[in-house]
C-alpha positions in Angstrom: 0.0 0.0 0.0 1.3 3.4 -0.9 1.4 6.3 1.5 -1.5 8.7 1.1 -1.3 12.3 2.4 -3.8 12.7 5.2 -5.0 16.0 3.7 -5.7 14.3 0.4 -7.6 11.5 2.1 -9.7 14.0 4.0 -10.3 15.9 0.8 -11.3 12.7 -1.1 -13.7 11.9 1.7 -15.2 15.4 1.6 -15.7 15.3 -2.1 -17.4 12.0 -1.7 -19.7 13.3 1.0 -20.3 16.5 -0.9 -21.6 14.4 -3.8 -23.4 11.9 -1.6 -21.1 9.2 -2.9 -22.4 9.7 -6.5 -19.5 8.7 -8.8 -20.7 11.0 -11.6 -20.8 14.0 -9.2 -17.4 13.1 -7.9 -16.0 12.9 -11.4 -17.6 16.3 -12.3 -16.1 17.9 -9.3 -12.6 16.7 -10.1 -13.1 17.5 -13.8 -14.0 21.1 -12.9 -10.9 21.5 -10.8 -8.6 20.2 -13.6 -10.5 22.4 -16.1 -9.6 25.5 -14.1 -5.9 24.6 -14.2 -6.1 23.9 -17.9 -7.8 27.2 -18.7 -5.3 29.2 -16.5 -2.4 27.4 -18.2 -3.8 28.4 -21.6 -3.8 32.0 -20.4 -0.1 31.8 -19.5 0.8 30.3 -22.9 -1.3 33.0 -24.6 0.6 35.7 -22.7 3.9 34.1 -23.7 2.7 34.1 -27.3 1.8 37.8 -27.2 5.2 38.6 -25.7 7.0 36.6 -28.4 4.9 38.3 -31.1 5.6 41.8 -29.7 9.3 41.0 -29.7 9.1 40.3 -33.4 7.6 43.7 -34.1 9.5 45.9 -31.6 12.3 43.9 -30.1 14.9 45.3 -32.4 13.9 48.9 -31.5 14.0 48.1 -27.8 17.3 46.3 -28.1 18.8 49.1 -30.2 18.8 51.6 -27.4 21.4 50.0 -25.1 23.5 46.9 -24.7 21.7 46.1 -21.4 18.4 46.3 -23.3 19.7 43.8 -25.8 20.6 41.4 -23.0 17.3 41.9 -21.3 15.2 41.4 -24.4 17.0 38.1 -25.2 16.8 37.0 -21.6 13.1 37.9 -21.5 12.4 36.1 -24.8 14.2 33.0 -23.6 12.5 33.1 -20.2 9.0 33.5 -21.6 9.6 30.7 -24.1 10.8 28.5 -21.3 7.7 29.2 -19.3 5.4 28.3 -22.3 7.2 25.0 -22.9 7.2 24.2 -19.1 3.5 24.9 -18.8 2.7 22.9 -22.0 4.6 19.9 -20.9 3.7 19.9 -17.2 0.2 21.4 -16.9 -1.5 21.1 -20.3 -0.5 17.5 -21.0 -3.7 15.5 -21.3 -4.4 12.9 -18.6 -7.7 11.2 -19.0 -9.6 10.9 -15.8 -11.4 7.8 -16.9 -8.1 6.0 -17.4 -7.0 7.0 -13.9 -10.2 5.8 -12.4 -10.0 2.5 -14.4 -6.5 1.8 -12.9 -7.8 1.9 -9.4 -9.8 -0.7 -7.5 -12.2 1.7 -5.9 -13.5 5.2 -6.4 -11.7 6.6 -3.4 -8.3 5.5 -4.7 -9.2 7.0 -8.1 -10.2 10.3 -6.4 -6.9 10.4 -4.5 -4.9 9.7 -7.7 -6.7 12.6 -9.5 -6.1 14.9 -6.5 -2.4 14.0 -6.6 -2.4 14.8 -10.3 -4.2 18.1 -9.7 -1.7 19.1 -7.0 1.2 18.2 -9.3 -0.3 20.3 -12.1 -1.1 23.1 -9.7 2.6 23.2 -8.5 3.8 23.2 -12.1 1.4 26.0 -12.9 2.9 28.1 -10.1 6.4 27.5 -11.3 5.4 28.3 -14.8 3.8 31.6 -13.6 7.0 32.6 -11.8 9.1 31.8 -14.9 6.7 33.8 -17.1 6.6 36.9 -14.8 10.4 36.8 -14.5 10.6 37.1 -18.2 8.1 40.0 -18.1 10.3 41.8 -15.6 13.2 41.5 -18.1 11.0 42.9 -20.9 9.7 45.8 -18.7 13.2 46.7 -17.6 14.4 46.7 -21.3 11.4 48.9 -22.3 12.2 51.2 -19.4 15.8 51.6 -20.5 14.5 52.3 -24.0 12.2 55.0 -22.7 14.9 56.6 -20.7 17.3 56.7 -23.7 15.2 58.0 -26.6 17.0 58.6 -29.9 
């Protein structure tokens, strides 16, 4: 038997009670939580895409103002791209809940497996957010340098 975090066990029991033990209701509750993570991850990837697109249009102008701006734009581009890839691989990868439930002998074990997956994806989402916002800081700093050094 594998170790189960007491908090996950309590949450699994709460979800079961909340849905009066109805498997369909339990499934929908967990599906909703994973959907929130998925949609938030899509927002992060969209922001990264916008930043990359803006770099294509104005990155040269920003980088042309100062050597530090050049370094910051390249660092920002790399960091934002890293964030997008990290989120795509660790949060947006598809894990079918039905296959997770099918691998477990009872519903409670399936719920705990889904909760572990949710927590893992949530942690990855947080890391991806930090990486993305670090890249945005690089970009904003480069833009600030550009604005302070007009040609």
